[in-house]
C-alpha positions, 0 to 999 in steps of 0.5 A: 427646218432647223430645230429651235432647241438649244441645249445649254451646258454650264461647267460652273455653278449649278444645274439645279438649285433648291432653296428653303423649299416648302410645300403642302397639299390643301388641308394636309401636313407639309410634304416638304419642309425647308429643302435645300439641294444643289446639283452640279453640271453632270452629276448623277444624284439619287434621291431616296426616302420612304413612301410619302417622303416627298420625292415625287413632289420635289420632282413635280415642283422642279418641273413646274407642275406644282407651285411651292408655298415658299422658297425658290427653285431654279434650273440652269440659273433660270427660276422655275415658272409654274405651268411653263415648259422648260426644254432643258429639263426632262421628267420621266414620270413614275407611271409611263401611262401618264406619258405615252398617248400617241397611236404608235411608239414612233408617233410618241417619240416624234411628238416632242421633237416636232414641237421643238422644230425638227423636221419629220425626216430629222425626227425619224432619223433621231428616233431610229438612232435612239431605238437602235441604241436602246435595243428597242427598234422592233417596238417602233410601230407598236401601239404603246397600250399594247406594250408590256410594263417594262417596254412602256418604261423604256419608251417613256425614258427614250421619249424624254432623253431623245429631246436632248435635255440638259437635266433629266429627272427619273421617278422609279425608272427601274420599275417593271424592268426585267433583269436584261432591261434593268442592266441595259438601263443602268449602262445607258444612264452611266454613259449618259451626259445629262445631269440626272436626278433619280428617285428610287427605292432600289438602292442597288440600282442607285449604287450603280448609277449615282455617285451621290445620294440625298436622303429625304424623309419627313419632308427634309433632306436628312443627309447628302453625300457619297452613295456608298457612304450613306447606304453603307451606314447601317444605323442610318439606313435602318432609322429611315426604313431601309436595309443596307444594300446587299452589295455593301455587306461583306461576304464572310461565307459563300452564299451557296455550297455544292 
């Protein structure tokens, strides 16, 4: 059976467009207040901000899981419709247990592919390729609930990327990863062809994966631009509860003496 998935690539315009977005949960203060954000094809954009600033909420709105109070959202020039599935948009949840639910890792990775119209043979071939590429082949027949936190994280990322979305949103993707897996994920994302939005508190991780960063605080985009410029602005970082990344601090003296 031929797959029904059609990946769209746009060389002009935007892959993600957010205009004057407002959202609040019932009986609570607004979470997002007039957010504007445009992401061009192929961009890798970090989203930073303190806890409660609205990063995850923004992703849930773009994924159509939540409905905005006002404003507009579009992905690949198509309006986001709350409650609908968009095969060109992938979302890696902050908690992998919200994403993994099948008896084995292979079953979990096959679920989306089979629903997109791939045959079992095609799905198995793609799964083997991706697991090898991500050095996860030994996990194929394991139950997801028996995996470590880092292994669950990597499998949840593989489960989204394998469906060949054009735009991928990743919420704290480096969480629970050891140094080796973290480096592996950095290289994987840097070589990825998808348009990426990555929400993270790990500024060093974002410096290595995203050339552009948007700072979200108090429900608003406070600044948006080159990652090194924004994160290298120490007064700006301090005013929003961050420290300037260590890699951007000049090392006048060696850290250790022998």
